[in-house]
C-alpha positions in Angstrom: 215.4 261.8 206.9 213.9 259.4 209.3 214.8 255.7 209.6 212.3 253.4 211.4 213.4 251.0 214.1 211.4 247.9 213.4 210.7 244.4 214.5 211.4 241.5 212.1 208.1 240.6 210.5 209.1 236.9 210.5 210.5 236.5 213.9 209.3 233.0 214.5 206.2 230.9 214.8 205.2 232.3 218.2 206.2 235.9 217.7 203.1 237.9 216.9 204.2 240.5 219.4 207.0 241.4 221.8 207.4 243.4 224.9 209.7 246.4 225.0 212.1 245.8 227.9 214.6 248.7 227.7 215.7 251.6 225.5 219.5 251.8 225.5 219.3 255.5 224.5 217.1 258.5 225.1 215.6 260.7 222.4 218.3 263.0 221.2 221.2 260.6 221.8 223.6 259.8 219.0 223.6 256.2 217.8 225.8 254.4 215.4 224.8 251.8 212.9 225.0 248.3 214.4 224.6 249.7 218.0 221.9 248.2 220.2 219.1 250.7 220.6 216.3 248.7 222.2 215.8 245.3 224.0 212.6 243.4 223.5 211.3 240.2 225.1 210.1 237.5 222.7 208.2 234.3 223.6 211.6 232.6 224.3 214.2 235.2 225.3 215.3 238.8 225.3 216.4 240.1 221.9 218.5 243.1 221.0 217.5 245.3 218.0 220.3 247.2 216.4 220.3 250.5 214.5 220.3 250.1 210.8 221.6 253.7 210.3 223.8 256.1 212.2 222.1 259.3 213.5 220.1 260.4 216.5 217.3 258.7 218.3 214.4 261.0 217.4 211.2 259.3 218.6 210.1 256.4 220.8 206.7 254.9 220.2 206.6 252.1 222.8 207.6 252.5 226.4 209.2 249.7 228.5 206.5 247.2 229.4 204.3 247.9 226.4 203.5 245.2 223.9 204.3 245.8 220.2 203.1 243.8 217.3 205.5 242.2 214.8 206.1 244.7 212.0 205.6 247.7 214.3 207.8 250.8 214.1 209.3 251.1 217.6 210.9 254.5 217.0 212.8 256.6 214.6 216.4 257.5 214.0 216.9 260.9 212.3 219.9 262.0 210.3 219.7 265.4 212.1 219.7 266.0 215.8 216.1 266.5 216.9 214.7 269.0 219.3 213.4 266.7 222.1 213.1 269.3 224.9 209.8 268.7 226.8 208.7 266.1 224.2 206.7 263.3 225.6 206.8 259.7 224.3 204.2 259.3 221.6 203.1 255.8 222.5 201.7 253.7 219.7 201.2 250.6 221.8 198.1 248.8 220.9 195.8 250.6 223.2 194.1 247.5 224.8 197.5 246.3 225.7 198.7 249.6 227.1 195.6 250.0 229.2 195.9 246.4 230.4 199.5 247.0 231.3 198.4 249.9 233.4 195.7 247.9 235.1 198.2 245.2 235.8 199.9 247.4 238.3 196.8 247.5 240.5 196.3 245.0 243.2 195.4 241.5 242.0 192.3 241.6 244.1 190.7 243.9 241.6 190.8 241.1 239.0 189.7 237.9 240.7 191.0 234.8 239.2 187.6 233.2 238.9 186.7 235.9 236.3 189.0 234.2 233.8 187.5 230.7 234.0 186.8 230.1 230.4 188.8 227.0 229.4 190.0 223.9 231.2 193.1 222.0 230.1 194.0 218.5 231.0 196.3 218.2 234.0 200.0 218.5 233.1 199.3 219.8 229.6 201.7 222.5 228.3 200.7 226.1 228.5 202.0 228.4 225.8 201.7 232.1 226.6 203.5 235.3 225.7 205.8 236.8 228.2 203.6 239.8 228.9 200.5 237.5 229.3 202.4 235.4 231.9 203.5 238.5 233.8 200.0 240.1 233.8 198.4 236.8 234.7 200.8 236.5 237.6 200.1 240.0 238.8 196.3 239.6 238.5 196.3 236.1 240.1 194.9 234.5 237.0 195.3 230.7 236.3 196.5 230.4 232.7 195.4 226.8 232.6 191.8 228.2 232.5 192.4 230.6 229.6 191.7 229.7 226.0 194.5 231.1 223.8 193.7 232.6 220.4 197.3 232.6 219.1 199.0 229.8 217.0 198.8 226.4 218.7 196.6 228.0 221.4 199.2 230.5 222.5 197.7 232.8 225.2 198.1 236.5 224.5 197.3 239.5 226.6 194.0 240.2 224.9 192.9 236.7 225.8 193.1 237.7 229.5 190.9 240.6 228.8 188.4 238.6 226.7 188.2 236.0 229.5 187.2 238.6 232.1 183.7 238.7 230.7 182.1 239.1 234.1 184.1 242.3 234.5 183.6 245.5 232.5 184.2 244.7 228.8 187.8 244.7 227.7 189.0 248.1 226.4 188.9 248.6 222.7 191.0 250.9 220.5 188.0 253.2 220.2 187.4 253.3 223.9 191.0 253.7 225.1 192.0 256.6 222.8 190.4 259.6 221.2 192.5 259.1 218.1 190.7 257.9 215.0 192.2 254.6 213.7 193.8 254.5 210.3 193.7 251.0 209.0 196.6 250.1 206.7 196.1 247.0 204.4 199.0 245.7 202.4 199.1 244.0 199.0 199.3 240.4 197.8 202.5 238.7 199.0 203.4 241.5 201.4 202.8 242.0 205.1 202.2 245.0 207.4 206.0 245.8 207.5 205.6 247.1 203.9 204.3 250.3 205.5 207.5 250.9 207.5 208.6 253.9 205.6 205.2 255.7 205.7 203.8 255.1 209.1 206.5 257.1 211.0 205.4 260.1 208.8 201.7 259.8 209.5 200.1 262.6 211.6 200.2 261.9 215.4 196.5 262.8 215.8 195.5 259.4 214.4 196.1 255.8 215.5 197.8 253.6 212.8 196.4 250.1 212.8 198.4 247.7 210.6 196.5 244.5 209.6 197.9 241.5 207.8 195.6 240.0 205.2 194.5 236.3 205.6 197.4 234.0 204.7 199.9 236.8 205.1 202.4 237.8 207.8 201.2 237.1 211.3 197.5 236.8 210.4 195.7 233.9 212.2 193.1 233.8 209.5 193.4 230.9 206.9 194.3 231.9 203.4 191.2 232.4 201.3 190.8 231.7 197.6 187.6 233.8 197.5 187.9 237.6 197.5 184.7 238.1 199.5 186.0 235.7 202.2 189.2 237.8 202.5 187.1 240.9 203.0 184.9 239.3 205.6 188.0 238.1 207.5 189.4 241.6 207.6 186.1 243.0 208.8 186.0 240.4 211.6 189.6 241.3 212.5 188.8 245.0 212.8 185.6 244.3 214.8 187.6 242.1 217.1 189.9 245.0 217.8 186.9 247.2 218.7 187.1 249.3 215.5 183.7 250.4 214.2 184.9 253.5 212.3 188.2 254.3 210.7 190.2 255.9 207.9 191.4 253.3 205.4 194.7 253.1 203.4 195.0 250.2 201.1 197.6 249.1 198.6 197.0 246.8 195.6 194.9 243.9 196.8 194.7 245.7 200.2 193.1 248.6 198.4 190.4 246.4 196.9 189.8 244.9 200.4 189.6 248.3 202.0 186.9 249.5 199.5 185.0 246.2 199.8 185.2 246.3 203.6 183.3 249.6 203.5 180.9 248.0 201.1 180.0 245.4 203.7 178.5 248.1 205.8 180.1 246.8 209.0 182.8 249.4 209.4 182.1 253.1 208.9 184.7 254.9 206.9 186.0 258.5 207.3 188.2 258.5 204.2 189.7 256.1 201.7 193.2 256.2 200.3 193.9 253.7 197.6 197.5 253.1 196.4 197.7 251.3 193.0 194.5 249.4 193.9 193.2 246.2 192.5 189.6 246.1 191.5 189.4 248.9 188.9 190.1 246.7 185.8 190.7 243.1 184.8 194.4 243.4 183.8 197.2 242.4 186.1 200.8 241.1 185.5 200.2 237.4 185.7 203.9 236.7 185.2 204.6 238.6 188.4 202.0 236.7 190.4 203.4 233.4 189.1 207.0 234.5 189.7 206.2 235.3 193.4 204.3 232.1 194.2 206.6 229.7 192.4 210.1 231.0 192.9 212.4 228.5 194.6 215.6 230.5 194.6 216.9 234.0 194.9 217.8 234.2 191.2 214.2 233.2 190.2 212.6 235.6 192.7 214.7 238.7 192.5 213.8 239.7 188.9 210.1 239.6 189.8 210.6 241.7 192.9 212.4 244.3 190.8 209.3 244.6 188.6 207.5 246.1 191.6 209.4 249.3 191.5 210.0 252.1 188.9 213.3 252.4 187.3 214.4 255.2 189.7 214.3 252.9 192.8 216.1 249.7 193.7 215.3 247.3 196.5 218.0 246.8 199.1 220.7 244.2 198.5 219.7 240.9 200.0 216.0 241.7 200.1 215.0 238.7 197.9 217.1 236.3 200.1 215.5 237.5 203.3 212.0 237.4 201.9 212.4 233.9 200.4 213.8 232.6 203.7 210.8 234.1 205.6 208.4 232.6 203.1 209.9 229.2 203.3 209.8 229.2 207.1 206.1 230.0 207.1 205.1 228.0 204.0 203.9 231.4 202.6 204.0 230.5 198.9 201.6 227.6 199.3 199.2 230.0 200.9 199.7 232.5 198.1 199.2 229.9 195.4 195.9 229.0 197.0 194.7 232.6 197.2 195.9 233.5 193.7 194.0 230.6 192.1 190.7 232.2 193.1 191.5 235.9 193.4 193.6 236.2 190.2 192.5 233.3 188.1 194.5 232.9 184.8 196.2 236.2 185.5 193.0 238.2 185.8 191.5 240.4 188.6 188.3 238.6 189.7 186.9 241.6 191.5 185.2 244.6 189.9 184.8 247.6 192.3 184.4 250.7 190.1 180.6 250.9 190.9 181.4 250.6 194.6 184.0 253.4 194.4 181.5 255.6 192.7 179.1 255.2 195.6 181.7 256.1 198.2 180.4 259.1 200.2 183.6 260.1 201.9 186.8 261.9 200.7 189.0 259.6 198.7 192.3 259.6 196.9 194.1 257.3 194.4 197.9 257.3 194.4 199.5 255.5 191.5 203.0 255.3 190.0 203.1 255.9 186.3 205.8 253.3 186.0 203.6 250.6 187.6 204.4 247.2 185.9 202.0 245.1 188.0 198.6 246.8 187.5 198.3 249.4 184.7 198.1 253.0 186.1 195.5 253.7 183.4 193.0 251.9 185.7 193.0 255.0 187.7 191.0 256.7 185.0 188.1 254.3 185.7 187.5 256.1 189.0 184.7 258.7 189.3 185.5 262.4 189.3 184.8 262.6 193.0 188.0 260.8 193.7 191.3 262.8 193.7 193.9 261.3 191.5 197.7 261.6 192.1 200.0 260.1 189.4 203.6 259.9 190.5 206.2 260.1 187.8 209.1 257.6 188.1 207.3 255.5 190.8 206.2 251.9 190.2 203.7 249.7 192.0 204.8 250.5 195.6 204.9 254.3 196.1 204.9 253.7 199.9 208.4 252.3 199.5 209.6 254.4 196.6 208.3 257.8 197.6 207.3 257.6 201.3 207.4 261.4 201.9 205.1 262.2 199.0 202.8 259.3 199.8 202.6 260.2 203.5 201.9 263.9 202.6 199.0 262.9 200.4 197.6 260.5 203.1 197.9 263.2 205.8 196.0 265.7 203.5 193.2 263.2 203.2 193.2 262.4 207.0 192.7 266.1 207.7 189.7 266.3 205.4 188.1 263.0 206.3 
């Protein structure tokens, strides 16, 4: 069994990404639970990430110097000793960053400072930038005072340096920098991209996982939207901003509805569509669950509603509710969720109806649903057309990607090969 090495999805206001500094072990090395396996650089300092499980370092997805988004899987720890002979690092660094890091090693004269003159700050004003952006700017000879940051509070990120160099060849996109087809993962209401942590390590290496936070969730810079169509538009804009024009889609719950509706906009071409317990196929939804999430003020009031997410054969880790509530309180997440729920799930009802859109989908598609789902009735799956493959999982609840990751990943990979 594989155990992902992950970044904390709520690492702080300025932590949308980190830079991998050093791996303390090589693939194949034995590691113990609690032992430091990798050091990353945040906006403020170096941070050590410890192993959650004992085992063997099996895979490394980010090399030293590469930038990794919050919620990314940096590598895997395996229960069994892996065969790592002649095995190259399977880098999953966001490809624009990886290519930019490579170009940063070239002489600064190849990237003249005047190419980045897109913003002017008042003298003496504070410049907030990621560690990698500062290093690359220094190596390229770019004046950060003349760069407009796109992060929170104007924080400058690496991609801002690429965007600013408009007089140079256009900044590399995911599509341009890799021949791997993107697979866009969209999470559900109240979750974030880290909810895919048990599935992404199992996804076929021939594709490029792209984890996106919905507006008002996780590290998204988009404002929370109380209108479903506005959420869909924001996600489409996010993907276009990453240079994605065609992709496979995997969406869970609200993210499933967003995935399908994103295709419906006609802005992103779709190779395949995998919907996991999707919203949008019927009006019913557990309104008590929604209210419980957005109004809970303590662990005892949140924990019972989190337990409703899973089937009776699966239990969330001890302390999960406490960690989640603390993260939400730090980011004022529940206020954002209340705003969104008022428009998207008014009076405990799904406001979007997407069965006709699903019937028009011209690409291979699957629906994966736990028969024990207590959030959205699994019977909604039978509203899908006969062209969509249906997989009903006995014993699973609303989150098969957490409860049965091996089965879920297998079904996704089957679809990817056919799409």
